[in-house]
C-alpha positions in Angstrom: 8.9 -28.6 13.4 11.6 -31.0 14.4 11.0 -34.0 16.7 12.9 -32.5 19.6 10.9 -29.2 19.3 7.6 -31.2 19.2 8.8 -33.2 22.2 9.7 -30.1 24.1 6.4 -28.4 23.4 4.5 -31.5 24.4 6.4 -31.9 27.7 6.1 -28.2 28.7 2.3 -28.0 27.9 1.6 -31.4 29.4 3.4 -30.4 32.7 1.6 -27.0 32.8 -1.8 -28.5 32.1 -1.1 -31.3 34.6 -0.3 -28.8 37.4 -3.3 -26.6 36.4 -5.9 -29.4 36.8 -4.3 -30.5 40.1 -5.2 -27.1 41.4 -8.8 -27.9 40.6 -8.7 -31.2 42.4 -8.1 -33.5 39.4 -5.2 -35.9 38.7 -2.4 -34.6 36.5 -3.2 -37.3 34.0 -6.3 -35.4 32.8 -4.3 -32.3 32.1 -1.6 -34.2 30.3 -4.2 -35.7 28.0 -5.8 -32.4 27.4 -2.4 -31.0 26.4 -2.3 -33.5 23.6 -5.9 -32.6 22.5 -5.0 -28.9 22.5 -1.8 -29.3 20.5 -3.1 -32.0 18.2 -5.4 -32.1 15.1 -8.5 -31.3 17.0 -7.5 -27.7 18.0 -4.2 -26.0 17.3 -2.8 -28.8 15.0 0.8 -28.0 16.0 1.7 -31.7 16.5 0.4 -34.8 14.7 0.8 -38.4 15.8 3.8 -40.0 14.2 6.1 -43.0 14.5 8.8 -41.2 16.4 6.4 -40.1 19.1 4.8 -43.5 19.2 8.3 -45.0 19.9 8.8 -42.6 22.8 5.3 -43.4 24.0 6.1 -47.2 24.0 9.2 -46.5 26.1 7.1 -44.6 28.5 4.6 -47.5 28.7 7.5 -49.9 29.4 8.8 -47.8 32.3 5.4 -47.1 33.8 4.7 -50.8 33.8 8.1 -51.6 35.2 7.7 -49.1 38.0 4.2 -50.5 38.9 5.4 -54.1 38.8 8.2 -53.3 41.3 5.6 -52.1 43.8 3.3 -55.1 43.5 3.7 -58.8 44.5 3.7 -61.6 42.0 1.8 -63.9 44.3 -1.0 -61.4 44.9 -1.7 -60.9 41.2 -1.6 -64.7 40.5 -4.0 -65.3 43.4 -6.4 -62.8 41.9 -6.7 -64.9 38.8 -8.0 -67.8 41.0 -11.3 -68.2 42.7 -13.2 -65.0 43.3 -10.9 -62.8 41.4 -11.7 -64.7 38.2 -15.3 -63.7 38.6 -14.5 -60.0 38.2 -12.0 -60.7 35.3 -14.6 -62.8 33.4 -17.5 -60.4 33.9 -15.1 -57.5 33.1 -14.5 -59.0 29.7 -17.7 -60.8 28.7 -20.3 -58.1 29.6 -18.5 -55.2 27.7 -17.7 -57.6 24.8 -21.4 -58.5 24.5 -22.4 -54.8 24.7 -20.0 -53.8 22.0 -21.2 -56.6 19.7 -24.8 -55.6 20.4 -24.1 -52.0 19.2 -22.4 -53.3 16.1 -25.3 -55.5 15.2 -27.7 -52.7 15.9 -25.9 -50.5 13.3 -25.8 -53.3 10.8 -22.0 -53.9 10.8 -20.5 -57.0 9.2 -19.1 -59.8 11.3 -15.5 -58.6 11.4 -16.3 -55.0 12.4 -18.8 -56.3 15.1 -16.0 -58.5 16.6 -13.4 -55.7 16.6 -15.9 -53.2 18.2 -16.6 -55.8 20.9 -12.9 -56.4 21.5 -12.1 -52.7 21.8 -15.0 -52.1 24.2 -13.9 -55.0 26.4 -10.2 -53.8 26.8 -8.8 -52.4 30.0 -5.3 -50.9 29.4 -2.9 -52.2 32.0 -0.5 -49.2 31.8 -3.4 -46.7 32.2 -4.8 -48.6 35.2 -1.5 -48.8 37.1 -0.7 -45.2 36.4 -4.0 -44.0 37.7 -3.7 -46.2 40.8 -0.2 -44.9 41.3 -1.5 -41.3 41.1 -3.9 -42.0 44.0 -1.4 -44.1 46.0 -3.5 -47.2 45.8 -1.2 -49.8 44.2 -1.2 -51.8 47.4 -5.0 -51.9 47.8 -7.8 -54.4 47.1 -8.9 -52.2 44.2 -5.5 -52.5 42.6 -5.3 -56.2 43.2 -8.5 -57.1 41.4 -8.5 -54.3 38.7 -4.9 -55.0 37.6 -5.5 -58.7 37.5 -8.7 -58.1 35.4 -6.8 -55.7 33.1 -4.1 -58.3 32.5 -6.6 -61.1 31.8 -8.8 -58.8 29.6 -5.7 -57.7 27.6 -4.5 -61.3 27.2 -7.9 -62.5 26.1 -8.4 -59.7 23.6 -4.9 -60.2 22.2 -5.6 -63.9 22.0 -8.7 -63.2 20.0 -6.7 -60.7 17.8 -4.1 -63.4 17.1 -6.8 -65.8 16.0 -8.4 -63.2 13.7 -5.0 -62.2 12.1 -4.1 -65.8 11.4 -7.4 -66.4 9.5 -7.2 -66.5 5.7 -9.6 -64.2 3.7 -11.9 -67.1 3.0 -12.0 -69.2 6.1 -13.7 -72.4 7.2 -14.7 -73.7 10.6 -11.7 -76.0 10.6 -9.3 -73.1 9.8 -10.8 -71.1 12.7 -10.1 -74.1 15.0 -6.5 -74.4 13.8 -6.0 -70.6 14.4 -7.4 -70.9 17.9 -5.2 -73.9 18.7 -2.0 -72.2 17.5 -2.7 -68.9 19.4 -3.7 -70.8 22.6 -0.5 -72.8 22.3 1.5 -69.6 22.3 -0.3 -68.4 25.4 0.6 -71.7 27.1 4.3 -71.2 26.2 4.3 -67.6 27.6 2.6 -68.8 30.8 5.0 -71.7 31.2 8.0 -69.4 30.6 6.9 -66.9 33.3 5.7 -69.5 35.9 8.8 -71.7 35.2 11.1 -68.9 35.8 9.3 -68.0 39.1 9.4 -71.7 40.2 13.2 -71.9 39.5 13.8 -68.6 41.3 11.9 -69.7 44.4 13.7 -73.1 44.4 17.1 -71.3 44.4 16.1 -69.1 47.2 14.9 -72.0 49.3 18.2 -73.7 48.8 20.0 -70.7 50.3 20.9 -68.7 47.2 21.1 -65.1 48.3 20.3 -62.8 45.4 20.9 -59.7 47.5 24.6 -60.7 47.9 25.0 -61.0 44.1 23.3 -57.7 43.4 25.8 -56.0 45.8 28.7 -57.7 44.1 27.5 -56.2 40.8 27.4 -52.8 42.4 30.9 -53.2 43.6 32.2 -54.3 40.2 30.2 -52.0 37.9 28.8 -49.3 40.1 25.2 -48.6 41.3 24.0 -47.9 37.7 24.5 -51.5 36.9 21.5 -52.6 38.8 19.2 -50.4 36.9 20.7 -51.6 33.6 20.3 -55.3 34.6 16.8 -54.7 35.7 15.8 -53.1 32.4 17.5 -55.9 30.4 15.7 -58.6 32.5 12.3 -56.9 31.9 13.0 -56.3 28.2 13.8 -60.1 27.9 10.3 -61.0 29.1 8.7 -58.3 27.0 10.5 -59.6 23.9 9.4 -63.2 24.6 5.8 -61.9 24.9 6.1 -60.0 21.7 7.7 -62.8 19.8 4.8 -65.1 20.7 2.3 -62.5 19.3 1.3 -60.7 22.5 1.9 -57.1 23.4 5.3 -56.6 25.1 3.6 -54.9 28.1 2.2 -58.3 29.3 5.7 -59.9 29.5 7.3 -56.8 30.9 4.7 -56.5 33.7 5.1 -60.1 34.9 8.9 -59.7 34.7 8.7 -56.7 37.0 6.4 -58.6 39.4 9.1 -61.3 39.7 11.6 -58.8 41.0 11.2 -58.8 44.8 12.4 -55.9 46.9 14.2 -58.4 49.1 16.6 -59.0 46.2 18.3 -55.7 47.1 19.4 -53.7 50.1 16.6 -51.3 51.1 18.7 -48.3 50.1 19.3 -49.9 46.6 15.7 -50.6 46.0 14.7 -47.1 47.1 17.3 -45.7 44.6 15.8 -47.8 41.8 12.3 -46.8 42.7 13.3 -43.1 42.8 15.1 -43.3 39.5 12.1 -44.9 37.8 9.7 -42.4 39.3 11.8 -39.4 38.3 11.9 -40.6 34.7 8.3 -41.7 34.4 6.5 -39.0 36.4 8.8 -36.1 35.3 9.3 -36.9 31.7 7.9 -40.0 29.9 4.6 -40.4 31.8 3.3 -36.9 30.7 4.6 -37.6 27.1 2.6 -40.9 27.0 -0.7 -39.4 28.1 -0.2 -36.3 25.9 0.4 -38.6 23.0 -2.9 -40.4 23.6 -4.5 -36.9 23.5 -2.9 -36.3 20.1 -4.9 -39.3 18.7 -8.2 -37.4 19.3 -9.4 -35.8 16.1 -13.0 -34.5 16.3 -13.2 -33.8 12.5 -12.8 -37.5 11.6 -16.0 -38.5 13.5 -19.0 -38.4 11.0 -21.8 -40.1 13.0 -22.4 -38.4 16.3 -25.3 -40.8 17.3 -23.0 -43.8 16.8 -20.2 -42.2 18.7 -22.6 -41.4 21.6 -23.9 -45.0 21.6 -20.4 -46.4 21.7 -19.3 -44.1 24.5 -22.4 -44.8 26.6 -22.2 -48.6 26.1 -18.4 -48.7 26.7 -18.5 -46.7 29.9 -21.6 -48.2 31.4 -20.9 -51.9 30.5 -17.3 -51.8 31.9 -18.4 -50.0 35.1 -21.4 -52.3 35.6 -19.2 -55.4 35.0 -16.5 -54.4 37.5 -19.1 -53.3 40.1 -21.2 -56.5 39.7 -18.2 -58.8 39.9 -16.9 -57.0 43.0 -20.3 -57.2 44.7 -20.6 -60.9 43.9 -17.3 -61.7 45.7 -18.3 -59.6 48.7 -16.3 -56.3 48.4 -17.7 -53.2 49.9 -19.3 -50.3 48.0 -16.1 -48.1 47.8 -14.0 -51.0 46.4 -16.7 -52.1 44.0 -17.1 -48.6 42.6 -13.3 -48.2 42.4 -12.9 -51.4 40.4 -15.7 -50.6 38.0 -14.3 -47.1 37.3 -10.7 -48.2 37.0 -11.6 -50.8 34.4 -12.8 -48.0 32.1 -9.3 -46.8 31.2 -8.7 -48.2 27.8 -5.9 -46.0 26.4 -3.0 -47.6 24.6 -4.2 -51.3 24.4 -7.5 -50.3 22.8 -5.6 -48.1 20.3 -3.2 -50.9 19.5 -6.0 -53.2 18.5 -7.9 -50.5 16.7 -4.8 -49.5 14.6 -4.0 -53.1 13.7 -7.6 -53.7 12.6 -7.5 -50.4 10.5 -4.1 -51.2 8.9 -5.2 -54.7 8.0 -8.5 -53.4 6.4 -10.8 -55.1 9.0 -12.4 -51.7 9.9 -12.8 -48.4 8.0 -11.7 -44.8 8.8 -15.1 -44.0 10.4 -15.1 -46.8 12.9 -11.4 -46.3 13.6 -12.0 -42.7 14.5 -14.8 -43.6 16.8 -12.6 -46.2 18.6 -9.8 -43.6 19.0 -12.3 -41.1 20.5 -13.6 -43.9 22.8 -10.1 -44.8 24.0 -9.1 -41.2 24.7 -12.4 -40.2 26.4 -12.7 -43.2 28.6 -9.1 -42.9 29.7 -9.6 -39.2 30.4 -12.8 -39.5 32.5 -11.6 -42.5 34.6 -9.4 -40.5 37.1 -12.1 -37.8 37.3 -14.8 -40.3 38.2 -12.4 -42.1 40.6 -11.6 -38.8 42.3 -15.2 -37.8 42.6 -17.0 -41.0 43.6 -14.4 -43.3 45.1 -11.7 -41.3 47.0 -14.3 -39.7 49.3 -15.6 -43.2 50.3 -12.1 -44.4 51.3 -11.4 -43.5 54.9 -8.7 -40.9 55.0 -7.8 -41.9 58.5 -6.9 -45.4 57.5 -4.4 -46.7 55.1 -5.7 -48.5 52.0 -6.5 -52.2 52.6 -3.7 -54.5 51.7 -3.8 -56.8 48.7 -5.2 -60.1 49.8 -7.5 -58.4 52.4 -11.2 -58.5 51.9 -12.9 -55.6 53.6 
């Protein structure tokens, strides 16, 4: 079966399954992932994960993150890293990390496998979180503000730890560990300086009277309305490439680049055109492919120890939910928002699979643990929107719009 035939089959089945589960009151994401499970190695075995589909999936991740970043404010996400928001982000990483390490030690794993299990349990996938929040129309809510900031910080911390581990020699000493940590932390500082420095320069130009809207309109006059979309993509790709060059996932840089693009930089009609174009591509084509591709990674036959799988699933779901709920309660959020944050943080998806696949390719973990981590990533991502629909949406008042970011209910 050719790539285009596989892609066609994946899109058609994902869209059908997505519409089907919507009729039963569930988000389309669940059906899209089920489409991948049905077509993949677990059931029909029509399509197997491959590099070509992974490439298309990465493009989907890029556009999903770009679309979400345009709808959110840079200052709101940055402020969520400070003060009370840092409480949720810290607990959202530390508690699941400790729970994952505990399971690894209980089953007698070596140090490296214990660490990677803890890292994978602690992850919250940024693309998955923003797509679920988009599905429920909550990207401008308190839940989005804190859960997205937590996802970003969790992913950066996990990737920082991954960078340290990958830079270690086979036989390492305490001094070499220190050097590896210093090098990786320095790269993080460079990335933060690049993003914050660009934002500072941009704000300074605006305060001096530089009108970006005027220049964007001149570009439209010279090259046509399509030029804005092209420039937007190039700008975000630049930040993503810098992030990747420094050893972090390109999603981190791409997300912050999209956050830097304010809707005031364009005429309202131009911004709406950009938003409509992105949504048409992501919701109609690449989004379903991304989630169906995650479903393809699920392979029930590769899981040998059901008790270990059950332990990992139970610990990963409960620890992440409890950490998010506890952090939200500590900073004074209400029950609905606390439950929402705890549930949204459970979506691991692509980021957890990235770390698991790197660990497997480098020989840090074996096939058995890798299979369990894949199942965990797929299952936790699949149940997140179901849990959110069931336990959070009824608690949010339908007569009132979602609370704005920066507002503490």
